[in-house]
N, C-alpha and C positions, 0 to 999 in steps of 0.2 A: 890135517894141519899143514899149512903151506911151508915150503922151504923158506927159512929166514932170509936167504939171498934174494928171493922173489919179493918179499916185503920191503927189503932195503932198496931194491930196484924201483919199486913203485913209489917209495918215498922220494927217491931221486927224481923220478918223472914228475911228481906232483909239486916239488918244491924248487927245482933248479931254474926253470923247468927243462926237462930233457925232451928233445924232439921225439914226437910220437913214433915215427918210423924207426928210429934208433932204439927206442924203448921196446917196441914190439919185436924187433930182431933179437934183442938181448933176452926178452922174456921167452920167446920160442926156444932159444938155445938153453935156457935154464929149465924150462918146463919139459922139454923133450919133443914137443910136437906143437903144431898150430892149435889143435883142439885142446890140448892140455893148457896151453897159454891162454886161450879164451876162457876156459873154466877158472883159471887162477885170477884173471882180470875181473870176472864176475864176482868172485869171492872177496875182492878188495874194493870194488866200486860201491859208493854209498847208494843205499836204496831208500829214497825219501818216502816210499809208500809205507815204511814202518815208522815214520817220524812221530806220529801223534801219540805220545805217552799220555799227554793231557789234551783232550779235545779242545778245539778252538771255541766250540760252543759250550764249554764247561760252565754251568750256571754259577759257579763260585767266582768267576772272573769277569772283568770288563776288558774287552780287547778292541783296539782300534789301530788304524794306520794314520800316520801323520807326518810332520816334518819339523825338524829342529835344526837351527843353524845351517840351513840350506841343504840338509841331508834328510832323505826319507827315512821314516822309522816305523817299526812294528812295536806296539806298546801293549803291555798287559798289566793289570792291577787287580787287587782284591775287589770283589763286587761292591763293597761299600765306598770305593773311590780312592783315587790316588792321594787325596789329601790326608787320608787316614793310614797310609802305608808306613811301614817301618822306616823306609828311606828309599833311595833310588839306586838301582843297579843297571849300569850299561852292560849289555851283552854283546861282545864283539866277536864277529864271525871268523871262521877259518878262511883260507884262500879259495873258497867256493862261493863266497858272498852270503847275502841274507837269504837262506834257503829254508825249507820247511823244518829241518832239524833245529836250526837256531831259533826259529820262531817258537818251536816247542820248548826249547830250553828256557826261553823267556817266560813262557806260561808256567813252567815248573818253578821258576824263581818267584813269580807273582803269587803262586799258591803258598809260598812261605811268608807272605805278608808284605812283599816289596812292590814298588812300582818298577817294572822291568822295561827297559827301553833298548831295543835292538836296532842300531842304526845300519842302514845299507850304505856301506862305504864305497860302493861302486856307483852311487847316485850320480856323481859328476861325469861318469862314462855312460850314462843312460840307464843305470840300474842293473841289478843282478839278473842275468838271463836264466832261463829254465835249464839250459844245458850246462852241467857242472864243469866240463872241460873248457867250454867257452868262457865261463866265469873265471876259471883259473888263469886262462891266458890273458885276461884283462888286467891282472895284478902286476904284470910286467910293465904296464904303462901307467900305473896309478901315480898320481901326484902326491907323494908322501907328505911334504910340508903342508900342503893344503888340507889333506885328509886329517893329519894330526891337529892342525889348527881348528878344524871343525869340531873335533872331539873336545878340545880345550874350551872352545866357546860354548859348547853344549853343557859342560860341567859348570862353567861360570854362570850360564843362564839359569840353570836349575837352582844354583845357590842364590842368585839374585832374586828369584821368584819366591824363595822361602829360605832365608839365611840360616835358620836353625836346622834345616834338612841336611842330612848327610848323604853323600854320593859315593858309590863304589863302582868298580868295574870288574867284570870277569871276561876273560878271552881265551880262545882256544887256537893253538897252532899260530898262524899269522896273527890272529886276534890276541893271543897271549903276548906276542912281541909288541903289539900295539898297546896293551895294558901297561907293559913296562915303559914304553915310550911316553904314554900319557902320564904315568906317575912322575916321570922326570919333568914333563912340560907343564903340568898343572899343579900349582900349590893348593888348589881347592879340592883335589881328590882325597877322600878319607881312607879308602881301602882299595887294594888291587889284588886280584887273583889271576895268576898267569898259568895256564896249562900248557906245558911244553912250548914256551914262547922264547924267542930269541932275546938275549940279554942286551941291555943298553950299554953304551960306552962306560967303562968303569969311572972315568973322570966326571961323568954326569950323575952318578948315583947319589952323591951328597945333596943333590937338588930335590930328591924324593922326600915328600912330607907324609905320604900315605903309609899306612901299615900294609905289608905285603905278605901274600901267601903264594908259594911257588910249588907247582907239581911237575915232576919229571918222570919220564918213562925210562926204565933201566936199559932198554935196548936202543934208545934213541941217541946214538953217538953224535949225530949232527948237532943237536941242541945241547946235549950234555957237555960238549967241549967248552962251552962258555959259562957253565954253571959255577965252577969253583971260584973264578975271578969275580963273578957277580955277587956271590954270597960273601966273599971276603970284603968286597967294597961296601956291601950293606952293613956288615958287622962293624967295619972301621968307621963308617959314617953315623953309626948309632941309629940306623933305621930299624924299627921293629919289624921282624919278619919271621915267617915259618917256612921251612922247606921240606919237601917230602920226595923221596925217590921210591918208585914202585918197581921192584925188581922183576925181571923176566917179562915185561910188557913193552909194547911198541908205542911209538908216537901215535897220537890219536886214539889212545886206549879208551878215552871217555866217550867217543862218538858211537852211540849205540845203533846207528844206521850205517856204520862204516865197515861192516863185514868182518873179515878175518882179524883186523887189528884191534877191534873192540875187546876189552877184557872186563867182564861184569864185576868181578870181585874188586879190582882196582878202581873201577869207575864208581862203584857204590861207596867205597872207603873215601875216595877223594871228594865225592859230592857231599857226603856227610860233613867232612871237615870244612868244605867251602861254605856251606850254609851256616854252620855254627860260627865260623869266622865272620861272615857278613852280619849275622845277627848281633854279634858282640860289638863289632866296629862301627856299625851304622845305627846303633841304638840311640 
């Protein structure tokens, strides 16, 4: 088991972002040697070779790549077609872009009866590269207003095409923050699930019309700092929400290709709650 200080350093590296040279110097100091530091980094780096919990060729699904609102998408639906799906769930990626893990999450959601749409929110910068660190570096230059506007337009377009259809969103890490932002910006969103995502400004919370579910990791002090004010604002505004804190686990605990930070028990519990919530709110 890794020293928690190493996990926190990695979180700083992936989210600040911290310069790689500085990160490696501090990692070597914590690990005790260059070799130990490399082993620790391997234990924390996502391994997309393990991504396919649900095979892309699963006969129960129809999978395609497309484009909506000027954004490239990966879409998965039950084999009998998107028109017969329970509703639509946008799957918003972490700060590594639309990678094989997020595509697999979309397929998992589609198996629950939804049309799952995973947008590549690095589309305007050329799309998600295969190198995870290169993808992360692109987020420092992302045009947030334009990116959020694309998601708002996507939700509106899905509603316009089928007014009775309900639309939800689930996001992880950076994507969790985007779900919170989308809930503020789009009155058409019916449900939002944010996994360890940054909170919106408290003064914007009354704009939320979607039912919300929030998942927090007990050891994630960076994100958790904003949680009490966010929940208080949701309560005061009368926004229906559920919030769960998973003690003793780290940021990104749901990412089953994320190495040391993944926590199977917490991930399964949060996932079960997420699917039940989406089935209720998007029925």
